[in-house]
C-alpha atoms as one frame of an Amber mdcrd trajectory, in Angstrom:
protein
  17.856  18.749  24.489  16.088  19.297  21.188  16.759  15.634  20.341  16.081
  14.215  23.783  12.537  15.623  23.885  11.388  13.795  20.688  12.960  10.588
  21.995  11.123  11.022  25.310   7.816  11.685  23.518   8.346   8.585  21.375
   9.048   6.489  24.479   5.943   7.719  26.330   3.572   7.404  23.378   4.883
   3.990  22.323   4.724   2.645  25.879   1.165   3.911  26.407  -0.032   2.425
  23.116   1.434  -0.966  24.057   0.149  -0.936  27.632  -3.341   0.207  26.549
  -3.755  -3.091  24.705  -3.078  -5.206  27.806  -4.515  -2.979  30.571  -8.194
  -2.001  30.062  -8.098   0.929  32.573  -5.820   2.887  30.244  -7.414   1.697
  27.011  -8.867   5.180  26.413  -5.356   6.636  26.540  -4.423   4.683  23.437
  -7.557   5.940  21.679  -6.748   9.531  22.660  -3.206   9.187  21.352  -4.581
   7.808  18.094  -6.737  10.931  17.759  -3.679  13.097  18.392  -1.891  11.177
  15.663  -4.714  11.948  13.208  -4.465  15.643  14.072  -0.704  15.640  13.502
  -1.195  13.738  10.242  -3.423  16.560   8.960  -0.569  19.035   9.352   1.731
  16.510   7.672  -0.613  16.592   4.669  -0.178  20.362   4.495   3.583  19.986
   4.616   3.503  17.263   1.975   1.288  19.304  -0.346   3.438  22.392   0.082
   6.587  20.389  -0.599   5.033  18.889  -3.732   4.128  22.342  -5.051   7.559
  23.719  -4.210   9.498  20.950  -5.937   7.405  20.746  -9.110   6.948  24.509
  -9.470  10.711  24.980  -9.233  11.227  22.201 -11.760   8.713  23.736 -14.199
  10.153  27.251 -13.888  13.712  26.061 -14.519  12.465  23.731 -17.274  14.379
  20.787 -15.964  14.005  17.279 -17.370  10.331  16.223 -17.759   9.146  19.644
 -16.577   5.919  19.173 -18.537   4.869  16.422 -16.146   5.481  18.809 -13.259
   3.029  21.298 -14.776   0.381  18.583 -15.072   1.034  17.523 -11.463   0.711
  21.066 -10.108  -2.430  21.828 -12.125  -4.063  18.546 -11.115  -3.209  19.124
  -7.468  -4.559  22.691  -7.445  -7.762  21.881  -9.350  -8.596  18.897  -7.172
  -7.791  20.893  -4.031 -10.120  23.732  -5.073 -12.843  21.308  -6.133 -12.664
  19.512  -2.790 -12.355  22.526  -0.493 -14.938  24.780  -2.104 -17.288  21.981
  -3.302 -17.422  23.296  -6.865 -20.677  22.425  -8.665 -21.902  20.704  -5.532
 -25.681  20.879  -5.024 -25.187  20.769  -1.262 -22.983  23.851  -1.251 -19.887
  24.226   0.868 -21.337  21.867   3.507 -22.228  19.135   1.005 -20.544  15.788
   0.481 -17.245  16.167  -1.345 -18.095  13.133  -3.493 -21.656  14.222  -4.305
 -22.807  13.215  -7.819 -22.371  16.029 -10.317 -19.660  17.840  -8.324 -16.398
  18.766 -10.038 -14.437  16.605  -7.605 -16.530  13.520  -8.379 -16.466  14.125
 -12.132 -12.682  14.492 -12.189 -12.356  11.380 -10.073 -14.624   9.346 -12.378
 -13.419  10.747 -15.702  -9.704  11.248 -15.064  -8.402   9.450 -11.980 -10.287
   6.155 -12.488  -9.320   5.772 -16.193  -5.703   6.625 -15.355  -5.709   3.991
 -12.619  -7.142   1.400 -15.010  -4.505   2.311 -17.594  -1.713   1.959 -15.064
  -2.869  -1.504 -13.995  -3.339  -2.537 -17.634   0.265  -1.554 -18.378   1.391
  -3.273 -15.192   0.195  -6.604 -16.590   2.855  -6.448 -19.329   5.616  -5.751
 -16.789   4.370  -8.663 -14.666   4.385 -10.933 -17.715   7.934  -9.866 -18.594
   9.148 -10.388 -15.020   7.394 -13.766 -14.851   9.104 -14.898 -18.039  12.523
 -14.063 -16.560  11.724 -15.562 -13.148  10.120 -18.792 -14.350  12.985 -19.999
 -16.506  14.010 -23.368 -15.107  17.626 -22.557 -14.289  17.673 -24.515 -11.032
  15.474 -26.671  -8.808  13.759 -23.741  -7.091  12.923 -22.028 -10.373  11.628
 -25.327 -11.777   9.311 -25.856  -8.801   8.057 -22.275  -9.161   7.467 -22.789
 -12.876   5.538 -26.048 -12.398   3.421 -24.639  -9.553   2.569 -21.471 -11.482
   1.657 -23.497 -14.575  -0.663 -25.745 -12.546  -2.362 -22.764 -10.884  -2.827
 -20.914 -14.171  -4.179 -24.018 -15.862  -6.384 -24.819 -12.873  -8.102 -21.439
 -13.155  -9.191 -22.083 -16.744 -11.825 -24.430 -18.232  -9.010 -26.253 -20.045
  -7.689 -27.611 -16.756 -11.085 -29.057 -15.888 -11.476 -30.505 -19.388  -8.052
 -32.169 -19.428  -8.327 -33.910 -16.031 -12.092 -34.043 -15.580 -12.130 -37.795
 -16.200 -10.017 -38.576 -13.107 -12.112 -40.216 -10.339 -12.715 -38.409  -7.060
 -10.564 -40.912  -5.181  -7.593 -39.560  -7.143  -8.676 -35.915  -7.054  -5.157
 -34.845  -6.085  -4.239 -35.409  -9.728  -7.116 -33.237 -10.894  -5.550 -29.946
 -11.983  -8.207 -27.603 -10.465  -8.096 -29.499  -7.147  -4.296 -29.555  -7.222
  -4.262 -25.797  -7.835  -6.534 -25.268  -4.833  -4.269 -27.460  -2.691  -1.185
 -25.478  -3.735  -2.900 -22.201  -2.821  -4.269 -23.420   0.524  -1.288 -25.464
   1.736   2.237 -24.567   0.496   1.315 -21.042  -0.588  -0.564 -20.249   2.633
   2.291 -21.671   4.711   4.735 -19.407   2.903   2.470 -16.381   3.389   2.192
 -17.084   7.119   5.959 -17.415   7.419   6.386 -14.054   5.677   3.758 -12.432
   7.925   5.447 -13.827  11.040   8.770 -12.441   9.836   7.201  -9.047   9.158
   5.572  -9.032  12.597   8.879  -9.826  14.301  10.542  -7.073  12.293   7.829
  -4.578  13.297   8.196  -5.547  16.965  11.980  -5.232  16.773  11.873  -1.827
  15.082   9.170  -0.581  17.464  11.274  -1.511  20.488  14.308   0.199  18.962
  12.247   3.363  18.438  10.682   3.293  21.899  14.006   2.688  23.643  15.746
   5.388  21.608  18.170   3.022  19.897  16.834   3.918  16.433  16.970   7.692
  15.852  16.948   8.003  12.098  13.572   9.802  12.300  15.485  12.660  13.949
  17.827  12.943  11.019  20.755  11.500  12.985  21.721   8.060  14.231  24.840
   8.767  16.260  23.912  10.317  19.606
């Protein structure tokens, strides 16, 4: 019974959300269920935060591998939580905006979180360059096409591409590197993106039906009942 009730709730909620899109009289039901989802998500945040503290505190106490990072994680979590809940250094007091200028939350966001995010993306560029080097080696026809297309797009986004093929007349603009780069992005690339999105949509529909009909039960921790 304890597993049949969640399956029944999933069936009812999923069916109502689908029907609310096609039947206006019950459109408000879907909105109400969305509000209920937000309320449940709040409690999920509490569970997630508690689990984060439990795991990293245990790791720091036992001094397991990379336990220093766990200390930084716990301290950052606690400080940001206090700064956000109690509106530390906030001119508006406890009822003020959490992101008010001059507040501890905003200062930590601007001085710590934003620079760390910029650093992460700066380092990511080197990993992307390394992966691109391995992927663009012309080992076969597909890799060669990918290499040529990427080279044209990169060159088309720079002044050098315009300078090299700027003399080509407009009647032959397809051979102009910037125009060719635009065509690659708006035709073959867009077609591939749409195919991927269609595949993702079909996958979402398939998984949603499996969840609603109770075929997929991995969210219960079991898949064999």
